[in-house]
N, C-alpha and C positions, 0 to 999 in steps of 0.2 A: 141320290143322296150321298150329301158330303162324308167322306171319311173322315174321323175325328181326328185330333192332333194327334201325334205321338207322344208319351208321356216324357218331359223332359225333368228331370229331377234340377232339385237349387244345390248350388254347392256351397257350403260355407264351411266356416271351423266354428267347431264345438266341444263340448264335455259329451263323450260315448263312453258309457260303462261297459262291464266285461260282457254282460248279458244280450246288451243292444250291441254291441260289435259285434259278438256271434250270430245273431240271428240276421242281420243285415247282410251281413257277408256270407252267409249262407245261402241266402236267397239270390245275392246278385252272382256268385258263381254258379249258382243252378241256371239262371237265366240266359248269363252268358258263356257259360262252357262252349256250347257249339259254335257260340264266334269267335272267342278264344282258339279254339282248336283250327280252326280254318285258316285264321289269321296270322298265327304262331306255329303249327305244326311241320311246316316244311323246315324252317329253322331250327325246331327242337327234336325233329325226329322223332321217331317211333322208339330208338332202343338208344340213345347220345345221354349223356351228362355233363348239360350245358349250368354255368353256377349264375349267369346271367347274360341281358342282352350284349353285353361285349363278343359273348360267344367264347368265353373263357372254360375248356373241357376239361373233364376232371384228368382224363387221358394222359395230357400234358399235365395239370397241375399238382396231379397227387395227392391233395388234400387230406381225402380219407387215408391216405399211404400208398404205396406202390400197388400196382393191378395184381400182381403177384400175391400178394398177403392178404387181397379180399376174400380167395375161395376158402369157403364153408365159412364166413364170415355171417352172424346173424343182424342184418342190418335196417333198421328203422328207417323208411324217409317219411317226414313231415310235411303236408303240405302238397301231396304227389301229383295232384291233377290226376295226367291220362299216366302216370307210371312211369315216365322216358326213363327215367333216373334209375329205377327199380329194375328196369329190364334190362340196364345196362351193366347195374351190378351182377342180374341174374348170368350174364352172358361172360361175368369173370369165375363164375363159380359161387359165388356169395349167396345166402338166401336172404334174399328181401321181402319186408312185408310195408307197401303201401299205405299211406293214411289220409285223409283227406275230409274235408268235412264238406265236401259237395257231392251229393248223390251224381249228379248229373256229371262232374267230371270225371267218377270212377265206373261208370258207363261207356267215357270214351276208353279211359281203360281197357275195359271187358271186348269194346269192340277191336280195339290192337290185336291183344294178344289171345281173348277168349278165355282169361282167367288164371293164365299161367303165374301172373304175379299174385300171390294171398292179396286180397285189398281189404282194408277198413274202413267204414265210415264213423269218426270219432272227431269230439273236437280236441285239439294239440293241446288245452288246460287238464284234460279229464284222459288221460291215455288209458286204455283198457288193458294193460298187459302186467303181468309179476312182475316184483321187483329184480333187476339184474336180467332181464331177460334177452339182452340186446349187446352186440359187442360193439356196434357203431351207431351214429345216428345222423342225418344230414336234413337239411331241409334248403334248396334251391328256389330263394324267393316267396317260400311256402308258409304261412302261418303267422311270423314273426312280426310282419310289417302291419298286419291285420289285427293284434291282439291288444288289447287295454291293459293287461297285463301279463307281461314279458318273462318277468320273475316268475310265478306262478307256472308256464310253459318249460321254462328251464329247468325248476325245481323236481316237475315232471318227466322231465328228459332225464336227470341226472338220474333219479329214482328209478328209472326201467334199463339205464345201463348199468353192467358189468363195471367193478374197479378197473380204473386204466381207461374207461373208453371213450371215444373221442366222439364229438360233436361239431359239426363243420354246419355252420347256416349264413347265408347271404339275402340282405337285404338292397335297397336301395342308399347307396350314400346317403346318410344323414344332410351333407352340402347341400342335396339337390333340393332339400326343403325351403333355403333362403332365394331361390332362383323363378322363375318362371316357369311352368311346364311348357315349354314350345322348343321344338327343335331349332329353330332359326338365331338370328343373330339376338333378337328381341328376348330368347333365351338364356342371355348371358348378364342380364343387370341384376344385383341382387333385391329383389321386392319384397323380402320379408322377412323378420329376424328368425336368425337360426336358431335362438334360445327359447322361441315360442312354442311349444307342447301342443298348444292346440289341436286336438285330432282335425283332420277333413274329412267332413260328411258330407256326401250327397243324400239331400232327404225330400221326401213325394210332399204334395201342397198340405198335408197334413201336419209336418214336421216330423214325421216317423223317417230314420235313418233309413237307407237300402244302399247304404254302401260307406263302409268308414274304415280310413285309415291313419297308422298311430304313428307319431313323431317322437325319434328319441336322438340326442345329439350323441355321437361319437365316447364322451363321457358317459352317456346315461345306459349304451351298451352294454362297457365295459365294468361298469357298476352291477349291473342285471346279470353279466355272466357271472360274477363272483358272489353274489347272492346267490344266487341259482346253485353255488357251488361246485362250479367249474373253475380251472385256470387256464387262461388266455394264453396261446402258445403262438398264434399269428395272426394278425391284422392283413388280409390281401384286399389289395385294392386293382384292380385289373385295368391294365391299361386298353385303350381302344387299338383294333388292330387295324392296319390299312386293307385288308380283304374284307372289310368287312362295313357295305357300303348301305347297310339298311337303314330308314329312318320310319322310327314309328312315334305319334305320343310325342315325348319331350327327349326320344333317345335319335342321335342323329352323329354321323363322324366328325362335325364343328363341334358339339358340343361337348364329344366323347376325347375331343382330342387334346380339352382345355380344362377341362374339370373332372373327379373321378362320379361315375355314376353308380357304380357299383360298392358295396363292403362285405367283404367274406370273414367272417371271425371264424377264429380255427379254435377248439375249447377243448378240453380235456379234463376228466373225471377223477376231483380228487378226492 
């Protein structure tokens, strides 16, 4: 008996609201968490804090502050995956909480440390914490690229932070949306409008979204941050380091040496 063809979602650009985006991405990460951890687990490590594919490490970047100042800080990691960043924070003497939408990603966190870091399964736009619960918040490629209403998320992060608290988050650099998602020379020619905010959607044969990613320009991100109640204090665009020879998806040394791949927004609660 012939095996059925594996399902291949259709890639398109179309609108996707808050509910559809959340449902699609929860399902996608639950289905793909195992493969993701196999593919990226070595690069991420079990207890490193890496801000993106370039490999910028919080040890050197100190975007949350000097490591010695993290001791006893209560820190929320949003879109934590297997909680690698939270585990590094705990090693500095902080008290992290790792939050993710995906149950399966959090199971990988349990696999790694047996529950040493507190885990919470929840949507980033509806944080289940009291006002002023955290000193700091961070998100390394978590939540923000996948939500239809980033201001809703930012306002909720603002709510759970204490006055003067810092929120640092990284996303795919907005300029990448104008280029094909290819690691070679074909990925260096502009193929779409940078100003087209239409989400990237993968959908099944009945038109239901199974993965959604949302595009915001740099200006959009800045306005979102301000609307969320934050003050932008830095925007970091990591350069591709010579030691990083890895290539996956649209990420490669070729592209990384020519155009930015990651944008890291450093915000403070006003």
